C-alpha positions as CSV (number, residue, x, y, z in Angstrom):
1,M,236.8,-185.0,55.7
2,E,238.5,-187.8,57.6
3,Q,238.9,-191.3,56.3
4,D,238.6,-194.6,58.2
5,R,240.9,-197.3,56.9
6,E,240.1,-200.9,57.6
7,V,242.8,-203.4,56.6
8,A,241.9,-207.1,56.3
9,I,244.3,-209.4,58.2
10,G,246.3,-212.0,56.2
11,G,247.1,-209.9,53.2
12,G,243.6,-209.0,52.2
13,A,242.7,-205.9,50.2
14,S,242.4,-202.6,52.2
15,R,238.9,-201.0,52.4
16,Y,238.3,-197.3,52.8
17,A,235.2,-195.8,54.3
18,L,234.2,-192.2,54.8
19,K,232.8,-191.1,58.1
20,P,229.2,-189.9,57.7
21,K,228.9,-186.2,57.9
22,R,225.8,-184.0,57.8
23,I,225.5,-181.8,54.7
24,N,223.8,-178.6,55.8
25,S,221.2,-176.7,53.9
26,E,222.4,-173.4,52.5
27,D,221.6,-169.8,53.1
28,I,222.8,-168.1,49.9
29,L,223.4,-164.3,49.8
30,I,223.6,-163.2,46.1
31,C,225.3,-159.9,45.8
32,V,225.2,-158.2,42.3
33,D,227.4,-155.4,41.2
34,V,225.1,-152.5,40.1
35,D,227.9,-150.2,38.8
36,A,227.2,-148.7,35.3
37,E,229.5,-151.4,33.8
38,S,226.7,-154.0,34.6
39,M,224.8,-152.4,31.7
40,V,227.5,-153.2,29.1
41,E,225.9,-155.0,26.1
42,M,226.8,-158.6,25.5
43,K,227.2,-160.4,22.2
44,T,224.1,-162.4,22.8
45,T,220.8,-161.0,21.6
46,G,217.4,-161.4,23.4
47,T,214.0,-162.4,22.1
48,N,213.4,-158.8,21.0
49,G,216.5,-158.9,18.7
50,R,218.6,-156.4,20.8
51,P,221.7,-157.4,22.7
52,L,221.3,-158.4,26.3
53,T,223.1,-156.4,29.0
54,R,225.2,-158.0,31.6
55,M,222.5,-157.2,34.1
56,E,219.8,-158.9,32.1
57,C,221.9,-162.0,31.6
58,V,222.8,-162.2,35.3
59,K,219.1,-161.9,36.3
60,Q,218.2,-164.8,34.0
61,A,221.1,-166.9,35.3
62,I,220.1,-166.2,38.9
63,I,216.5,-167.2,38.3
64,L,217.6,-170.5,36.7
65,F,220.1,-171.0,39.6
66,I,217.3,-170.6,42.2
67,H,215.0,-173.1,40.5
68,N,217.7,-175.7,40.1
69,K,219.0,-175.3,43.6
70,L,215.6,-175.7,45.1
71,S,215.0,-178.8,42.9
72,I,218.1,-180.3,44.6
73,N,217.0,-179.3,48.1
74,S,213.8,-177.3,48.7
75,D,215.2,-176.2,52.1
76,H,217.9,-173.9,50.6
77,R,217.2,-170.2,51.1
78,F,218.1,-167.0,49.3
79,A,218.6,-163.3,50.0
80,F,220.0,-160.5,47.8
81,A,222.3,-157.5,48.1
82,T,223.8,-155.0,45.7
83,L,227.3,-153.6,45.4
84,S,227.9,-150.0,44.6
85,K,230.6,-148.2,46.6
86,S,229.7,-150.6,49.4
87,A,227.1,-153.4,49.8
88,A,223.5,-152.8,50.6
89,W,220.5,-155.2,51.2
90,L,218.1,-155.7,48.3
91,K,216.1,-158.4,50.2
92,K,217.3,-159.1,53.7
93,D,215.0,-162.0,54.7
94,F,216.2,-165.3,53.5
95,T,213.5,-167.3,51.7
96,S,213.0,-170.7,50.1
97,D,210.0,-169.5,48.1
98,A,211.2,-169.1,44.5
99,A,208.5,-166.6,43.5
100,S,209.3,-164.3,46.4
101,A,213.1,-164.6,45.6
102,I,212.6,-163.9,41.9
103,A,210.3,-161.0,42.6
104,S,213.1,-159.3,44.5
105,L,215.2,-159.3,41.3
106,R,212.7,-157.0,39.6
107,G,214.0,-154.2,41.7
108,L,217.6,-154.7,40.7
109,S,218.9,-152.0,38.4
110,A,222.2,-150.3,37.6
111,T,223.4,-147.0,39.0
112,K,226.1,-144.6,37.9
113,S,229.7,-145.4,38.1
114,S,230.7,-145.8,41.7
115,G,234.4,-145.2,41.6
116,R,235.4,-147.7,44.2
117,A,234.1,-151.1,45.6
118,D,234.6,-151.9,49.2
119,L,233.6,-155.4,50.2
120,S,234.1,-154.9,53.9
121,Q,230.4,-154.2,54.6
122,L,229.4,-157.3,52.6
123,F,231.7,-159.4,54.7
124,R,230.5,-158.0,57.9
125,V,226.8,-158.7,57.0
126,A,227.7,-162.1,55.8
127,A,229.6,-162.9,59.0
128,Q,226.6,-162.0,61.2
129,E,224.1,-163.9,58.9
130,A,226.5,-166.9,59.0
131,K,226.2,-166.9,62.8
132,N,222.4,-166.9,62.5
133,S,222.6,-169.7,60.0
134,R,224.9,-171.8,62.1
135,A,222.4,-171.5,65.1
136,Q,219.9,-173.3,62.8
137,N,222.4,-175.9,61.6
138,R,222.8,-174.3,58.2
139,I,225.7,-172.7,56.4
140,L,226.0,-169.4,54.6
141,R,227.5,-168.8,51.2
142,V,227.9,-165.5,49.4
143,I,227.9,-165.3,45.6
144,L,229.4,-162.0,44.3
145,I,228.8,-161.1,40.7
146,Y,231.3,-158.4,39.8
147,C,231.4,-156.4,36.5
148,R,234.1,-153.7,36.7
149,S,237.2,-153.9,34.5
150,S,239.3,-151.2,36.1
151,V,238.2,-151.0,39.7
152,R,240.0,-153.3,42.1
153,P,237.7,-154.3,45.0
154,T,239.1,-153.7,48.5
155,H,238.3,-155.2,51.9
156,E,239.4,-155.1,55.5
157,W,238.9,-158.4,57.2
158,P,240.6,-160.5,59.9
159,L,242.8,-163.1,58.4
160,K,241.6,-166.0,60.5
161,Q,237.8,-165.2,60.6
162,K,236.2,-167.6,58.1
163,L,232.5,-168.0,58.8
164,F,231.1,-168.3,55.3
165,T,232.1,-169.3,51.8
166,L,232.6,-166.8,49.0
167,D,232.1,-167.6,45.3
168,V,232.7,-165.0,42.6
169,M,231.7,-164.6,39.0
170,Y,233.6,-161.8,37.3
171,L,232.4,-160.4,33.9
172,H,234.8,-157.9,32.4
173,D,235.9,-156.2,29.2
174,K,238.9,-157.4,27.3
175,P,242.2,-156.0,28.5
176,S,243.2,-152.6,27.1
177,P,245.3,-149.6,28.2
178,D,242.2,-148.1,29.9
179,N,241.5,-151.1,32.2
180,C,243.1,-153.7,34.3
181,P,240.9,-156.9,34.5
182,Q,243.9,-159.0,35.6
183,D,244.6,-156.9,38.6
184,V,240.9,-156.9,39.5
185,Y,240.8,-160.7,39.2
186,D,243.8,-161.1,41.4
187,S,242.0,-158.9,44.1
188,L,238.9,-161.1,43.8
189,V,241.0,-164.3,44.2
190,D,242.6,-162.8,47.3
191,A,239.2,-162.1,48.7
192,V,237.9,-165.6,48.1
193,E,241.0,-167.1,49.8
194,H,240.9,-164.7,52.6
195,V,237.3,-165.2,53.8
196,S,236.1,-168.6,52.6
197,E,235.3,-171.3,55.2
198,Y,235.0,-174.1,52.5
199,E,236.4,-174.2,49.0
200,G,235.3,-171.0,47.2
201,Y,235.1,-170.9,43.4
202,I,235.9,-167.9,41.1
203,F,235.1,-167.7,37.4
204,E,235.8,-164.9,35.0
205,S,235.0,-164.1,31.3
206,G,235.6,-161.3,28.9
207,Q,233.9,-163.0,26.0
208,G,230.6,-161.2,26.3
209,L,228.6,-164.3,25.7
210,A,225.6,-165.6,27.7
211,R,227.1,-169.0,28.1
212,S,230.0,-167.3,30.0
213,V,227.4,-166.4,32.6
214,F,225.2,-169.6,32.7
215,K,228.1,-172.1,32.8
216,P,229.7,-170.7,35.9
217,M,226.3,-170.4,37.6
218,S,225.6,-174.1,36.9
219,I,228.9,-175.1,38.5
220,L,228.0,-172.9,41.5
221,L,225.1,-175.3,42.2
222,S,227.7,-177.5,43.8
223,H,227.5,-177.5,47.6
224,P,230.5,-176.0,49.4
225,Q,230.7,-179.0,51.8
226,Q,230.9,-181.5,48.8
227,R,233.4,-179.7,46.6
228,C,236.8,-180.6,45.2
229,A,239.5,-178.0,44.9
230,Q,238.8,-175.7,41.9
231,D,242.1,-176.7,40.3
232,D,240.8,-180.3,40.2
233,L,237.6,-179.3,38.3
234,D,237.2,-181.0,34.9
235,I,233.7,-179.6,34.1
236,P,232.1,-178.7,31.9
237,K,233.1,-181.7,29.8
238,S,234.1,-181.2,26.2
239,L,231.5,-182.2,23.7
240,A,234.2,-183.4,21.3
241,K,233.5,-187.0,19.9
242,K,235.5,-189.6,21.7
243,V,236.4,-193.0,20.3
244,P,234.7,-195.8,22.4
245,V,237.1,-197.9,24.4
246,V,236.3,-201.1,22.4
247,E,236.7,-199.4,19.1
248,A,240.0,-197.9,20.2
249,A,241.2,-201.3,21.2
250,S,240.4,-202.8,17.9
251,V,242.2,-200.1,16.1
252,D,245.3,-200.7,18.2
253,D,245.1,-204.4,17.6
254,N,245.0,-203.9,13.8
255,Q,247.9,-201.5,14.0
256,N,250.0,-204.0,16.1
257,P,249.3,-207.5,14.7
258,Q,252.1,-209.1,16.7
259,A,250.8,-207.8,20.0
260,M,248.8,-211.0,20.8
261,S,251.6,-213.4,19.9
262,Q,253.6,-212.5,22.9
């Protein structure tokens, strides 16, 4: 975003102003990995006392995301896809109706192990939908939720064709001789950087806790056109008690009694 700089004549202070820019409503395509690893149990238990699976936790996080996103702007729209060996539509028509969007999630279930994960079809679909979105003065974002610890996703995509923004949430097992979550993560980072029009975010967790799903989804509420670089993110904030500024100053004064005599 460009900046206009206005400098007062005669040594006055400089004033910066941002050019006004339209923030487009979003079409958000949420693609959920339905490989068998999406049914891995987490450390968090549900209301029935049994552990939640990754899939169950992801569904809850998506429902919360939809409600929160629509409370920010009721014009945002959602569609859903699944990822097995390749991507396939779960609900093709984008909708801003929360009940309709959430109903689509009821048909979301895991399959057997897929053996590979090719993102090329997902990117082709997203590119076409992005063109449709642009024609309506909207932007398209893809949120990929990936759950495989030893299958590196692949893709074939032109380097300079960036029509949409890709966010990724990666849930995986802890590293072991039988998997390679770091290699998988590196491949996902490459995909985000390769296709994203605006700043794409990627989050990962091998903790198996529900908060490792809900925290990233809350950060993904941020609009791609209003984001800072992910390296500059300082959220979520620590809940550790901080000493108030006034109290801290008093402590320093007591420790340095000669400070005010200068």
